[in-house]
C-alpha positions in Angstrom: 0.0 0.0 0.0 2.9 2.3 0.7 4.1 1.8 -2.9 0.7 2.9 -4.2 0.8 6.0 -2.0 4.2 6.9 -3.4 2.9 6.5 -6.9 -0.1 8.7 -6.1 2.3 11.3 -4.6 4.3 11.2 -7.9 1.1 11.8 -9.9 0.0 14.7 -7.7 3.4 16.3 -7.9 3.5 16.1 -11.7 -0.1 17.4 -12.1 0.4 20.3 -9.6 3.7 21.5 -11.1 2.5 21.1 -14.7 -0.8 22.8 -14.0 0.9 25.7 -12.2 3.4 26.2 -15.0 0.6 26.2 -17.6 -1.4 28.7 -15.7 1.6 31.1 -15.4 2.4 30.6 -19.1 -1.2 31.2 -20.1 -1.3 34.5 -18.1 2.1 35.8 -19.1 2.7 34.4 -22.6 -0.7 33.4 -24.0 0.6 33.3 -27.6 3.3 30.8 -26.8 1.1 27.8 -27.4 4.0 25.5 -28.2 5.2 25.8 -24.6 1.8 24.9 -23.3 1.9 21.8 -25.6 5.4 21.1 -24.2 3.9 21.1 -20.6 0.9 19.0 -21.6 3.0 16.4 -23.3 5.4 16.2 -20.4 2.6 15.8 -17.8 0.8 13.1 -19.9 4.0 11.1 -20.7 5.3 11.4 -17.1 2.1 9.9 -15.7 1.8 7.2 -18.4 5.4 6.1 -17.7 4.5 5.4 -14.1 1.2 3.6 -15.2 3.3 1.5 -17.5 5.6 0.6 -14.6 2.6 -0.5 -12.6 1.4 -2.6 -15.5 4.7 -4.3 -16.1 6.0 -4.8 -12.6 3.3 -3.8 -10.1 1.5 -7.2 -10.0 4.5 -9.2 -8.7 6.5 -6.5 -7.0 3.8 -4.5 -5.2 0.6 -6.5 -5.4 -0.9 -4.0 -7.8 -3.1 -5.8 -10.4 -4.6 -4.8 -13.7 -7.6 -3.1 -12.0 -5.2 -0.7 -10.3 -3.5 0.0 -13.7 -6.7 0.8 -15.5 -8.0 2.9 -12.6 -4.8 4.9 -12.4 -4.8 5.3 -16.2 -8.4 6.6 -16.3 -7.8 9.0 -13.4 -4.6 10.3 -15.0 -6.3 10.9 -18.4 -9.3 12.6 -16.7 -7.2 14.9 -14.6 -4.9 15.7 -17.6 -8.0 16.6 -19.6 -9.2 18.9 -16.9 -5.9 20.6 -16.1 -4.7 20.9 -19.7 -7.8 22.4 -21.3 -7.0 24.1 -24.6 -3.9 21.9 -25.3 -3.6 18.2 -25.9 0.0 17.1 -25.9 -0.9 15.0 -29.0 0.8 15.7 -32.4 -2.1 14.0 -34.2 -4.6 16.5 -32.9 -2.2 19.3 -33.8 -1.9 18.0 -37.4 -5.7 17.8 -37.5 -6.0 21.5 -36.6 -3.6 22.3 -39.4 -5.6 20.2 -41.9 -8.7 22.0 -40.7 -7.0 25.4 -41.3 -7.3 26.3 -37.7 -3.6 26.7 -37.2 -0.7 27.7 -39.5 2.2 25.6 -40.6 4.8 27.4 -38.3 2.6 27.3 -35.2 1.8 23.6 -35.8 5.4 22.7 -36.3 6.5 24.5 -33.1 3.7 22.7 -31.2 4.7 19.3 -32.4 8.4 20.0 -31.6 7.2 21.1 -28.1 5.2 17.9 -27.7 8.2 15.7 -28.5 10.4 17.8 -26.3 8.0 17.4 -23.4 7.9 13.6 -24.0 11.7 13.5 -23.9 11.8 15.5 -20.7 9.2 13.2 -19.1 11.4 10.2 -20.0 14.4 11.8 -18.3 12.4 12.9 -15.3 10.8 9.5 -14.8 14.2 7.8 -15.1 15.5 10.1 -12.4 12.5 9.4 -10.2 12.9 5.6 -10.6 16.6 5.8 -9.6 15.6 7.0 -6.2 14.3 3.5 -5.7 11.5 4.5 -3.3 9.7 1.2 -3.7 10.6 -2.4 -4.7 8.8 -1.8 -8.0 11.1 1.1 -8.8 14.1 -0.8 -7.8 13.2 -3.6 -10.3 12.4 -0.9 -12.9 15.9 0.5 -12.7 17.3 -3.0 -13.2 15.2 -3.4 -16.3 15.6 0.0 -17.8 18.0 -1.1 -20.5 15.9 -4.2 -21.3 12.4 -2.7 -21.2 9.5 -4.6 -22.8 8.4 -3.2 -26.2 4.7 -2.3 -26.6 4.8 -3.6 -30.2 4.0 -7.2 -29.7 2.7 -8.0 -33.3 4.0 -7.7 -36.8 4.5 -4.3 -38.5 1.3 -4.6 -40.5 -0.9 -5.7 -37.6 0.6 -3.0 -35.4 -0.1 -0.3 -38.0 -3.6 -1.5 -38.5 -4.2 -1.5 -34.8 -3.1 2.1 -34.4 -5.0 3.2 -37.5 -8.3 1.7 -36.2 -7.7 3.0 -32.6 -6.9 6.5 -33.8 -9.9 6.4 -36.2 -12.3 5.6 -33.4 -10.7 8.1 -31.0 -10.8 11.0 -33.3 -14.3 10.3 -34.6 -15.6 10.4 -31.0 -13.4 13.5 -30.3 -14.8 15.3 -33.3 -18.4 14.4 -32.4 -18.0 15.7 -28.9 -16.3 19.0 -29.7 -19.5 21.0 -29.1 -20.5 19.0 -26.0 -20.0 20.1 -22.4 -16.5 19.4 -21.1 -18.0 17.7 -18.1 -19.3 15.0 -20.6 -16.5 15.1 -23.1 -13.4 14.7 -20.9 -14.5 11.5 -19.0 -15.9 9.9 -22.2 -12.5 10.4 -24.0 -10.6 9.2 -20.9 -12.8 6.1 -20.7 -12.4 5.5 -24.4 -8.6 5.8 -24.2 -8.5 3.4 -21.2 -10.7 1.0 -23.2 -8.4 1.2 -26.2 -5.4 0.5 -24.0 -7.1 -2.4 -22.4 -8.1 -4.0 -25.7 -4.9 -3.2 -27.6 -2.5 -4.0 -24.8 -1.4 -7.3 -26.4 -0.9 -5.6 -29.8 0.5 -2.0 -29.6 -1.2 -0.6 -26.4 -3.1 1.7 -28.7 -1.4 4.9 -27.7 -2.9 7.0 -30.6 -0.4 9.6 -29.7 3.0 9.8 -31.5 4.9 11.8 -28.8 3.5 9.6 -26.0 4.5 6.4 -27.9 8.0 7.9 -28.4 8.4 8.2 -24.6 6.9 4.9 -23.7 8.4 2.4 -26.2 10.8 3.8 -28.7 13.8 3.2 -26.4 12.9 -0.4 -26.0 14.8 -3.1 -27.9 13.2 -5.5 -30.4 12.4 -3.1 -33.2 14.1 -0.4 -35.1 13.3 3.3 -34.8 11.7 3.4 -38.3 9.5 0.3 -37.5 8.3 2.1 -34.4 7.8 5.3 -36.5 5.6 3.5 -39.0 3.3 2.0 -36.4 3.2 4.8 -33.8 3.6 7.9 -36.0 2.2 7.0 -39.4 -0.6 4.8 -38.0 -2.3 7.5 -35.8 -1.9 10.1 -38.6 -3.7 7.8 -41.1 -6.4 7.1 -38.6 -6.8 10.8 -37.8 -7.0 11.7 -41.5 -9.6 9.1 -42.1 -11.7 10.2 -39.1 -11.6 13.8 -40.4 -12.6 12.8 -43.9 -15.5 10.6 -42.6 -16.7 13.3 -40.2 -16.4 16.4 -42.4 -16.6 14.8 -45.9 -13.3 16.5 -46.9 -9.9 17.7 -45.8 -10.3 21.5 -45.7 -6.6 22.1 -46.4 -6.6 19.9 -49.5 -10.1 20.0 -50.9 -12.9 22.7 -51.0 -15.5 20.3 -52.3 -17.2 17.8 -50.0 -16.1 14.4 -51.2 -18.5 12.2 -49.3 -21.7 14.2 -48.6 -23.7 16.2 -51.2 -26.1 18.9 -50.3 -29.7 18.0 -50.7 -31.3 19.6 -53.7 -34.0 21.9 -52.7 -37.4 21.1 -54.3 -38.8 24.0 -56.3 -42.4 24.6 -55.6 -44.5 26.0 -58.4 -45.2 29.7 -58.0 -48.7 30.6 -57.1 -50.6 32.6 -59.6 -51.5 36.1 -58.6 -55.1 37.4 -58.8 -54.3 39.3 -62.0 -53.0 36.2 -63.7 -56.1 34.2 -62.5 -58.4 36.9 -64.0 -56.6 36.9 -67.3 
């Protein structure tokens, strides 16, 4: 139980510091969105790295089963959605905004760079936290750091399809909930991401987030960098693009015409004859 308390303390520390930094940045430099994305990506990856540790080691090092893993994941995603409103820490969502002409090329590029930078910092921070060896779980994690387990447990084709389908489902739900209340939208998306992780855990873990996947599995042996990139970068981008096309009927940046949905033709009603025309 003490190990779980330490993990909760780690989560709270990451959330509080990240939330405070984002609030200060929003107040002082509201136009520096890429730094907000940096913070959001850091917070998400730092929490998910600890969730991954619980999933891999917690059951036989700390008595923490899969129910604890899924609960902690759902709570982490929900709190992240509440604290990091306005930013996502997800390059796929940033690219979607660019394809919808909501953001420019320079702004999107800076945001994506910030997201990967935040993920890298989270990887370094979590590594430092584990080396403190506050629990038996972290002690074992340090011993396994150079031989971590890859999240890609299937072939390249199967892994890519898994990420495409997962991203397609996630972004379709995200787009359909854009105008809904955040009290409804945030927990639904958190629950969906938790479900995707649960169902895709034996395949790719269904991260649907390129920068998050970079922090969680790119440094693990078993596959090359480019194999990981195809599955965890190209897969979510394809799924996101398909979701946008299915939802809107086109890609605003590329097409002006709706490719899937046609406007209904208005029926022309016959004009009524005026009194003068009737008399004639």
